C-alpha positions as CSV (number, residue, x, y, z in Angstrom):
1,M,-36.5,38.2,3.4
2,K,-38.2,35.0,4.4
3,R,-35.5,32.7,5.0
4,I,-36.1,29.0,4.1
5,E,-34.4,25.5,5.8
6,K,-35.1,22.4,4.7
7,T,-34.0,19.3,6.7
8,S,-31.4,16.6,5.1
9,N,-34.3,14.3,4.9
10,E,-35.9,17.0,2.7
11,L,-32.6,17.2,0.0
12,T,-32.5,13.3,0.3
13,E,-36.3,12.8,-0.8
14,T,-34.9,15.0,-4.1
15,K,-32.1,13.8,-5.5
16,T,-30.7,10.6,-6.0
17,L,-26.8,10.3,-7.0
18,P,-26.1,8.7,-10.9
19,S,-24.0,6.0,-10.4
20,G,-22.1,5.7,-14.0
21,Q,-20.7,2.1,-14.4
22,V,-20.3,0.5,-11.3
23,V,-17.7,-1.1,-10.7
24,A,-16.3,-3.3,-7.9
25,T,-12.8,-4.5,-6.7
26,P,-11.6,-7.8,-6.4
27,G,-11.7,-7.7,-2.7
28,A,-14.5,-6.0,-2.2
29,I,-16.7,-8.7,-3.9
30,A,-15.1,-11.7,-2.4
31,A,-15.9,-9.8,0.9
32,M,-19.4,-9.7,-0.8
33,E,-19.3,-13.1,-1.5
34,G,-18.2,-14.5,2.2
35,A,-20.3,-12.1,3.8
36,V,-23.2,-14.1,0.7
37,E,-24.4,-10.4,0.1
38,S,-24.9,-8.2,-3.0
39,A,-23.9,-5.0,-3.5
40,M,-27.4,-3.9,-5.1
41,G,-28.7,-3.2,-1.4
42,Y,-25.7,-0.4,-0.9
43,L,-25.4,0.6,-4.2
44,A,-29.2,1.6,-3.8
45,R,-28.1,3.5,-0.4
46,H,-25.7,5.0,-2.3
47,A,-27.7,6.5,-4.7
48,S,-30.3,7.4,-2.2
49,R,-27.5,9.2,-0.9
50,D,-27.6,7.0,2.2
51,W,-23.9,7.5,3.0
52,G,-24.0,4.9,5.8
53,E,-21.0,5.1,8.8
54,V,-20.0,8.3,8.1
55,P,-19.2,11.1,10.7
56,P,-21.7,13.9,10.6
57,E,-19.8,16.0,9.0
58,D,-18.7,13.6,6.3
59,W,-22.2,13.3,5.2
60,E,-23.0,17.6,5.0
61,E,-19.4,17.0,3.1
62,N,-21.3,14.9,0.9
63,E,-23.9,16.8,0.1
64,F,-21.9,19.8,-0.6
65,S,-19.8,17.3,-3.1
66,I,-23.1,16.8,-4.6
67,E,-23.8,20.1,-4.7
68,R,-20.6,21.2,-6.8
69,E,-20.0,17.8,-8.8
70,L,-17.3,16.6,-7.0
71,R,-16.6,12.8,-5.9
72,V,-19.2,10.9,-3.1
73,L,-18.0,8.4,-0.8
74,S,-20.5,6.0,1.3
75,A,-19.1,3.5,3.5
76,Y,-21.4,0.7,4.9
77,T,-20.4,-2.7,7.6
78,L,-21.2,-6.4,5.5
79,R,-23.3,-9.3,8.0
80,N,-19.6,-10.3,8.5
81,G,-17.6,-7.3,10.3
82,T,-16.0,-6.2,7.3
83,K,-16.0,-2.7,5.7
84,I,-16.9,-1.8,1.7
85,W,-16.9,2.2,0.4
86,I,-18.4,3.1,-2.5
87,I,-17.3,6.1,-4.7
88,T,-19.1,8.2,-7.1
89,E,-16.4,10.1,-9.0
90,A,-17.0,13.5,-9.5
91,D,-19.0,12.8,-13.6
92,R,-20.3,10.5,-11.7
93,S,-19.0,8.2,-14.8
94,V,-18.2,5.6,-12.3
95,T,-19.4,4.3,-9.0
96,T,-16.2,1.7,-7.4
97,I,-17.1,-0.7,-4.5
98,L,-13.9,-1.3,-2.6
99,L,-12.5,-1.7,0.8
100,P,-11.2,0.8,2.5
101,S,-7.4,-0.7,3.5
102,I,-7.0,-0.2,-0.4
103,T,-7.7,3.3,-1.1
104,F,-4.8,4.8,2.1
105,G,-2.6,6.4,-0.6
106,I,-4.1,7.0,-4.0
107,L,-7.8,8.0,-2.7
108,N,-6.9,11.9,-2.7
109,R,-5.3,10.9,-6.2
110,P,-8.4,10.7,-8.4
111,D,-6.4,10.1,-11.9
112,R,-4.6,6.6,-10.3
113,L,-8.0,5.0,-8.2
114,R,-8.9,3.7,-11.7
115,G,-5.2,2.1,-12.3
116,N,-4.8,0.6,-8.8
117,L,-8.3,-1.3,-8.0
118,G,-6.9,-3.9,-10.3
119,A,-9.0,-6.3,-12.2
120,G,-12.3,-6.6,-10.8
121,L,-16.7,-6.5,-11.8
122,V,-18.4,-4.1,-13.7
123,F,-22.0,-4.4,-13.4
């Protein structure tokens, strides 16, 4: 039996990640405004499976999560040094742009994630 392996680049080129409804927290919106940056470039990277500044093990976890329909996270640094996260929910219904600082204590609780983000922008 011949074993066929695909590189991560080949996997990335074959699929894009559905975003569902895109929302952003007030803190993420303020950070992007302060950096004079748009979310669109980061959302495009996320959808194309460029996970940004996550460690290699998290990159692999994201690829695993796509195949198993689990939550996916990417991390980026804005020009002003502020870090943002983009999280697409397991059912691909919502993608949220947020600051990492608000996620501690709620990231592992998907039932609480949306309710604790506050009023934000829906794209």
